[in-house]
GUDO-150955 format. One record per residue (C-alpha): x, y, z; residue number from 1; residue in one letter. Coordinates in nm, 3 decimals, always signed. Example, Ala and Ser with C-alpha at 12.3 -4.5 7.8 and 13.67 -1.06 7.14 Angstrom:
BEGIN
       px       py       pz  num  residu
   +1.230   -0.450   +0.780    1       A
   +1.367   -0.106   +0.714    2       S
//
This chain:
BEGIN
       px       py       pz  num  residu
  +14.753   +0.883   +5.999    1       M
  +14.913   +1.200   +5.957    2       V
  +14.754   +1.527   +5.876    3       R
  +14.905   +1.763   +5.646    4       I
  +14.862   +2.156   +5.604    5       L
  +14.961   +2.252   +5.250    6       G
  +15.028   +2.638   +5.181    7       I
  +15.048   +2.850   +4.871    8       D
  +15.196   +3.173   +4.999    9       P
  +15.050   +3.518   +4.862   10       G
  +15.063   +3.871   +4.963   11       S
  +14.698   +3.924   +4.868   12       R
  +14.566   +3.547   +4.877   13       I
  +14.693   +3.261   +5.060   14       T
  +14.576   +2.916   +4.953   15       G
  +14.556   +2.613   +5.203   16       Y
  +14.478   +2.287   +5.171   17       G
  +14.431   +2.001   +5.394   18       L
  +14.484   +1.627   +5.364   19       I
  +14.532   +1.304   +5.573   20       E
  +14.774   +1.022   +5.478   21       E
  +14.521   +0.719   +5.564   22       T
  +14.781   +0.437   +5.443   23       R
  +15.073   +0.432   +5.198   24       Q
  +15.000   +0.599   +4.887   25       N
  +14.623   +0.657   +5.017   26       S
  +14.490   +1.024   +5.067   27       Y
  +14.181   +1.170   +5.177   28       R
  +14.086   +1.517   +5.142   29       Y
  +14.004   +1.712   +5.465   30       I
  +13.948   +2.085   +5.343   31       A
  +14.073   +2.381   +5.125   32       S
  +14.041   +2.723   +5.098   33       G
  +14.223   +3.071   +5.064   34       S
  +14.321   +3.337   +5.348   35       I
  +14.232   +3.651   +5.157   36       K
  +14.381   +3.953   +5.316   37       V
  +14.221   +4.279   +5.274   38       K
  +14.452   +4.494   +5.464   39       A
  +14.606   +4.847   +5.342   40       E
  +14.946   +4.844   +5.460   41       T
  +15.166   +4.535   +5.403   42       F
  +15.253   +4.477   +5.778   43       P
  +14.866   +4.430   +5.853   44       E
  +14.829   +4.220   +5.569   45       R
  +15.129   +4.012   +5.709   46       L
  +14.938   +3.991   +6.065   47       K
  +14.616   +3.887   +5.866   48       Q
  +14.836   +3.614   +5.690   49       I
  +14.951   +3.488   +6.017   50       F
  +14.625   +3.486   +6.198   51       D
  +14.463   +3.329   +5.892   52       G
  +14.709   +3.002   +5.923   53       V
  +14.711   +2.974   +6.296   54       T
  +14.319   +3.000   +6.263   55       E
  +14.324   +2.681   +6.015   56       V
  +14.582   +2.497   +6.248   57       I
  +14.341   +2.524   +6.535   58       A
  +14.051   +2.420   +6.352   59       L
  +14.230   +2.130   +6.156   60       Y
  +14.475   +2.011   +6.401   61       Q
  +14.806   +1.932   +6.135   62       P
  +15.098   +1.777   +6.266   63       K
  +15.291   +1.867   +5.917   64       Q
  +15.314   +2.192   +5.715   65       M
  +15.445   +2.183   +5.346   66       A
  +15.513   +2.534   +5.204   67       I
  +15.600   +2.659   +4.861   68       E
  +15.950   +2.796   +4.815   69       Q
  +15.997   +3.149   +4.664   70       V
  +16.131   +3.181   +4.324   71       F
  +16.293   +3.413   +4.180   72       M
  +16.123   +3.570   +3.863   73       H
  +16.134   +3.930   +3.659   74       K
  +15.987   +4.124   +3.946   75       N
  +16.230   +4.138   +4.281   76       A
  +16.009   +4.364   +4.483   77       D
  +15.699   +4.071   +4.421   78       S
  +15.944   +3.821   +4.504   79       A
  +16.015   +3.997   +4.844   80       L
  +15.674   +4.045   +4.939   81       K
  +15.599   +3.674   +4.858   82       L
  +15.895   +3.568   +5.087   83       G
  +15.752   +3.779   +5.358   84       Q
  +15.412   +3.623   +5.319   85       A
  +15.591   +3.289   +5.329   86       R
  +15.735   +3.383   +5.656   87       G
  +15.429   +3.499   +5.840   88       A
  +15.289   +3.122   +5.747   89       A
  +15.582   +2.971   +5.852   90       I
  +15.561   +3.168   +6.190   91       C
  +15.226   +3.076   +6.239   92       A
  +15.314   +2.695   +6.178   93       S
  +15.621   +2.717   +6.391   94       M
  +15.428   +2.900   +6.665   95       N
  +15.199   +2.564   +6.673   96       A
  +15.484   +2.356   +6.680   97       D
  +15.454   +2.173   +6.332   98       L
  +15.739   +2.039   +6.117   99       A
  +15.758   +2.257   +5.815  100       V
  +15.883   +2.135   +5.482  101       S
  +15.962   +2.350   +5.194  102       E
  +15.936   +2.213   +4.825  103       Y
  +16.034   +2.446   +4.477  104       A
  +15.722   +2.495   +4.238  105       S
  +15.912   +2.249   +3.987  106       R
  +15.928   +1.965   +4.273  107       Q
  +15.540   +2.035   +4.312  108       V
  +15.486   +1.995   +3.918  109       K
  +15.691   +1.718   +3.876  110       Q
  +15.599   +1.495   +4.183  111       A
  +15.208   +1.552   +4.042  112       L
  +15.227   +1.555   +3.671  113       V
  +15.556   +1.410   +3.580  114       G
  +15.717   +1.723   +3.430  115       K
  +15.825   +2.035   +3.615  116       G
  +15.693   +2.288   +3.347  117       G
  +15.340   +2.166   +3.404  118       A
  +15.085   +2.444   +3.390  119       D
  +14.855   +2.499   +3.702  120       K
  +14.559   +2.361   +3.496  121       M
  +14.741   +2.021   +3.474  122       Q
  +14.831   +2.030   +3.837  123       V
  +14.485   +2.132   +3.937  124       Q
  +14.340   +1.821   +3.731  125       H
  +14.577   +1.576   +3.938  126       M
  +14.487   +1.727   +4.234  127       V
  +14.139   +1.643   +4.214  128       K
  +14.203   +1.299   +4.037  129       I
  +14.455   +1.203   +4.327  130       L
  +14.217   +1.325   +4.587  131       L
  +13.871   +1.267   +4.420  132       S
  +13.737   +1.625   +4.452  133       I
  +13.432   +1.669   +4.230  134       Q
  +13.351   +2.013   +4.097  135       G
  +13.541   +2.360   +4.142  136       E
  +13.860   +2.402   +4.316  137       L
  +14.003   +2.733   +4.340  138       Q
  +14.364   +2.768   +4.192  139       I
  +14.518   +2.883   +4.523  140       D
  +14.362   +2.594   +4.724  141       A
  +14.462   +2.338   +4.477  142       S
  +14.814   +2.452   +4.474  143       D
  +14.825   +2.411   +4.855  144       A
  +14.693   +2.042   +4.795  145       L
  +14.951   +2.014   +4.553  146       A
  +15.179   +2.092   +4.797  147       I
  +15.051   +1.853   +5.045  148       C
  +15.076   +1.552   +4.803  149       L
  +15.408   +1.639   +4.706  150       C
  +15.514   +1.636   +5.057  151       H
  +15.369   +1.281   +5.110  152       C
  +15.519   +1.162   +4.803  153       H
  +15.875   +1.270   +4.901  154       Y
  +15.814   +1.165   +5.272  155       Q
  +15.725   +0.811   +5.116  156       Q
  +16.042   +0.794   +4.864  157       T
  +16.242   +0.898   +5.143  158       E
  +16.131   +0.609   +5.359  159       Q
  +16.149   +0.357   +5.086  160       Y
  +16.507   +0.470   +5.075  161       L
  +16.592   +0.453   +5.398  162       K
  +16.411   +0.106   +5.425  163       K
  +16.666   -0.051   +5.117  164       S
  +16.992   +0.076   +5.291  165       T
//
């Protein structure tokens, strides 16, 4: 059984989710939530992200981490801040010797919903179905769980391709 930490990075809210692959194509929901950053200065926010991810890792002991890649939209400043938030989360994971994998937003949506242009509510719906989650689920946490599931799907495909060659 492999425990995977998913991170949906953000400079104000960083979502996290943990699942455990119990057997091929079967997953168990462990936990999810968000690291809400309250610091005034940006360097302090990055420290809070690093500390928050470090705390989640210490609490749940995952073996792998999957994180969303930065995408460039209209605002370059936002993309740079997001990239720095990702860096803080990746550093926390590397500090704990976790294997880190990165996935584009379109890859995550394609893996879960079947189309790269799916909206957040469609992704959240599929996360709840695949992990048998009842009730409310924060959007940042569902995005992080989606990244975990995407990671599992890509790993399974990679293993299948290795066996068939």
